[in-house]
BALO-439933 format. One record per residue (C-alpha): x, y, z. Coordinates in nm, 4 decimals. Last residue first. Layout:
// BALO-439933
+----------+----------+----------+
|        u |        v |        w |
+----------+----------+----------+
|        X |        Y |        Z |
...
+----------+----------+----------+
// end
This chain:
// BALO-439933
+----------+----------+----------+
|        u |        v |        w |
+----------+----------+----------+
|  -3.4834 |  -2.1125 |  -0.0372 |
|  -3.2452 |  -2.2349 |  -0.2781 |
|  -2.8870 |  -2.2502 |  -0.1774 |
|  -2.6294 |  -1.9936 |  -0.2420 |
|  -2.2630 |  -2.1095 |  -0.2423 |
|  -2.1580 |  -1.8614 |  -0.5329 |
|  -2.2671 |  -1.5868 |  -0.3027 |
|  -2.0340 |  -1.6596 |  -0.0284 |
|  -2.0367 |  -1.5947 |   0.3418 |
|  -1.7282 |  -1.7060 |   0.5985 |
|  -1.8152 |  -1.6381 |   0.9339 |
|  -1.5760 |  -1.5580 |   1.2431 |
|  -1.6736 |  -1.5369 |   1.6104 |
|  -1.4195 |  -1.5153 |   1.8485 |
|  -1.6000 |  -1.4862 |   2.0634 |
|  -1.6062 |  -1.1065 |   2.0311 |
|  -1.3334 |  -1.0026 |   1.7539 |
|  -1.1792 |  -0.6507 |   1.8393 |
|  -1.0904 |  -0.5533 |   1.4972 |
|  -0.9025 |  -0.2202 |   1.4341 |
|  -0.8440 |  -0.1613 |   1.0569 |
|  -0.5657 |   0.0651 |   0.9087 |
|  -0.6594 |   0.1417 |   0.5799 |
|  -0.4728 |   0.1956 |   0.2452 |
|  -0.7449 |   0.3358 |   0.0314 |
|  -0.9153 |   0.1273 |  -0.2796 |
|  -1.2663 |   0.1789 |  -0.1664 |
|  -1.2742 |   0.3973 |   0.1536 |
|  -1.3891 |   0.2546 |   0.4789 |
|  -1.7447 |   0.1954 |   0.5854 |
|  -2.0057 |   0.2615 |   0.8616 |
|  -2.3692 |   0.1391 |   0.8750 |
|  -2.6005 |   0.1599 |   1.1507 |
|  -2.6968 |   0.5324 |   1.0799 |
|  -2.8336 |   0.4374 |   0.7393 |
|  -3.0950 |   0.1680 |   0.9009 |
|  -3.0619 |  -0.1952 |   0.9187 |
|  -3.1822 |  -0.3492 |   0.5882 |
|  -3.1817 |  -0.0324 |   0.3867 |
|  -2.8410 |   0.0703 |   0.4911 |
|  -2.7107 |  -0.2770 |   0.4279 |
|  -2.8388 |  -0.2733 |   0.0773 |
|  -2.6816 |   0.0683 |   0.0173 |
|  -2.3552 |  -0.0438 |   0.1372 |
|  -2.3878 |  -0.3652 |  -0.1110 |
|  -2.4613 |  -0.1243 |  -0.3867 |
|  -2.1767 |   0.0826 |  -0.3257 |
|  -1.9482 |  -0.2207 |  -0.3340 |
|  -2.1266 |  -0.3323 |  -0.6354 |
|  -2.0542 |  -0.0178 |  -0.8179 |
|  -1.7069 |  -0.0028 |  -0.7090 |
|  -1.6056 |  -0.3586 |  -0.8024 |
|  -1.6965 |  -0.3367 |  -1.1714 |
|  -1.5110 |  -0.0288 |  -1.2759 |
|  -1.2646 |  -0.1057 |  -1.0025 |
|  -1.1422 |  -0.4426 |  -1.1130 |
|  -1.2993 |  -0.7620 |  -0.9935 |
|  -1.0741 |  -1.0198 |  -0.7919 |
|  -1.0184 |  -1.3349 |  -0.9712 |
|  -0.6730 |  -1.2479 |  -1.1097 |
|  -0.5611 |  -1.1524 |  -0.7311 |
|  -0.2602 |  -1.3937 |  -0.7717 |
|  -0.0809 |  -1.4627 |  -0.4329 |
|   0.2932 |  -1.4341 |  -0.4278 |
|   0.4335 |  -1.7415 |  -0.2759 |
|   0.4280 |  -1.9897 |  -0.5753 |
|   0.0990 |  -2.1690 |  -0.6956 |
|  -0.2003 |  -2.2258 |  -0.4537 |
|  -0.1774 |  -1.8859 |  -0.3276 |
|  -0.4959 |  -1.7314 |  -0.4917 |
|  -0.5992 |  -1.3925 |  -0.3631 |
|  -0.9723 |  -1.3491 |  -0.3738 |
|  -1.0160 |  -1.2097 |  -0.0320 |
|  -0.7308 |  -0.9750 |  -0.1185 |
|  -0.9814 |  -0.7365 |  -0.2823 |
|  -1.0981 |  -0.6328 |   0.0688 |
|  -1.3549 |  -0.3560 |   0.0852 |
|  -1.4290 |  -0.2687 |   0.4478 |
|  -1.7894 |  -0.2627 |   0.5837 |
|  -1.8340 |  -0.1655 |   0.9453 |
|  -2.1821 |  -0.2677 |   1.0937 |
|  -2.3694 |  -0.1728 |   1.4107 |
|  -2.5874 |  -0.3513 |   1.6494 |
|  -2.9408 |  -0.2783 |   1.7778 |
|  -2.9102 |  -0.6129 |   1.9659 |
|  -3.2264 |  -0.7681 |   1.7675 |
|  -3.1388 |  -0.5732 |   1.4757 |
|  -2.7916 |  -0.7287 |   1.4529 |
|  -2.9452 |  -1.0693 |   1.4767 |
|  -2.9756 |  -1.2901 |   1.8112 |
|  -2.9803 |  -1.6770 |   1.8156 |
|  -2.6159 |  -1.7760 |   1.9105 |
|  -2.7001 |  -1.9511 |   2.2422 |
|  -2.5960 |  -1.7755 |   2.5902 |
|  -2.9269 |  -1.8623 |   2.7480 |
|  -3.0201 |  -1.4964 |   2.7428 |
|  -2.9364 |  -1.4567 |   2.3719 |
|  -2.5968 |  -1.4679 |   2.2092 |
|  -2.5290 |  -1.2734 |   1.8975 |
|  -2.4772 |  -1.4799 |   1.5968 |
|  -2.8051 |  -1.4795 |   1.4038 |
|  -2.7097 |  -1.3739 |   1.0632 |
|  -2.9919 |  -1.1384 |   0.9080 |
|  -2.8015 |  -0.8609 |   0.7810 |
|  -2.5207 |  -1.0716 |   0.6604 |
|  -2.7398 |  -1.3082 |   0.4700 |
|  -2.9534 |  -0.9862 |   0.3168 |
|  -2.6130 |  -0.8236 |   0.2161 |
|  -2.4744 |  -1.1552 |   0.0598 |
|  -2.7836 |  -1.2428 |  -0.1359 |
|  -2.8571 |  -0.8773 |  -0.2399 |
|  -2.5009 |  -0.8178 |  -0.3584 |
|  -2.4643 |  -1.1405 |  -0.5205 |
|  -2.7937 |  -1.0608 |  -0.7157 |
|  -2.6367 |  -0.7278 |  -0.8166 |
|  -2.3700 |  -0.9094 |  -0.9974 |
|  -2.0446 |  -1.0811 |  -0.9341 |
|  -1.8431 |  -1.1932 |  -1.2245 |
|  -1.5036 |  -1.0194 |  -1.1524 |
|  -1.5224 |  -1.1300 |  -0.8008 |
|  -1.6138 |  -0.8736 |  -0.4941 |
|  -1.4341 |  -0.9358 |  -0.1658 |
|  -1.5903 |  -0.7675 |   0.1556 |
|  -1.4449 |  -0.7570 |   0.4945 |
|  -1.7728 |  -0.7298 |   0.7224 |
|  -1.7138 |  -0.6100 |   1.0685 |
|  -1.9944 |  -0.6840 |   1.2898 |
|  -2.1860 |  -0.5409 |   1.5866 |
|  -2.1047 |  -0.3878 |   1.9359 |
|  -1.9570 |  -0.0458 |   1.8884 |
|  -1.8577 |   0.1140 |   1.5742 |
|  -1.5956 |   0.3767 |   1.4393 |
|  -1.5057 |   0.5497 |   1.1186 |
|  -1.1860 |   0.7679 |   1.0652 |
|  -1.0630 |   0.9544 |   0.8012 |
|  -0.7760 |   1.2091 |   0.7703 |
|  -0.7483 |   1.0862 |   0.4014 |
|  -0.3769 |   1.0031 |   0.4170 |
|  -0.4141 |   0.8863 |   0.7667 |
|  -0.6738 |   0.6302 |   0.6809 |
|  -0.8349 |   0.4764 |   1.0108 |
|  -1.0896 |   0.2016 |   1.0364 |
|  -1.2542 |   0.1043 |   1.3365 |
|  -1.3753 |  -0.1919 |   1.5588 |
|  -1.5876 |  -0.2653 |   1.8828 |
|  -1.7518 |  -0.5519 |   2.0638 |
|  -1.6915 |  -0.7445 |   1.7464 |
|  -1.8720 |  -1.0224 |   1.5533 |
|  -1.6382 |  -1.1084 |   1.2352 |
|  -1.7999 |  -1.1565 |   0.8870 |
|  -1.5808 |  -1.2393 |   0.6239 |
|  -1.7368 |  -1.1855 |   0.2735 |
|  -1.7237 |  -1.3408 |  -0.0498 |
|  -1.8993 |  -1.2293 |  -0.3647 |
+----------+----------+----------+
// end
């Protein structure tokens, strides 16, 4: 599992075809890529890591605060293109990205784990597989890559 975490002052997702909109204020946007061999262990590792990231500034302007500390919100967007491989040619290959039958249940588990960690009201999402317009106002800018296959023993 691979995610891009962006610290934001506000963000939103818009899906005209579905007449859908979800917006957050201060917090993070998580662009979530699911690999074909990911499992619930990957979900739990990445969700817990994202929930606890200390990427918000304290009174001394040091990145020392987490989402809970700032009462922040989260916008989760499924993004299979995070597993796009453009090493050969100019057209990316997405062979490592999980197919929907694997990805959708893991995506839903990720959302539920984030809700469990931070509170249901703090989590907003896009719609899996939909064409979305995503507005991200990156704060800092701060952008962090988290990968479950890079786990270290605690």
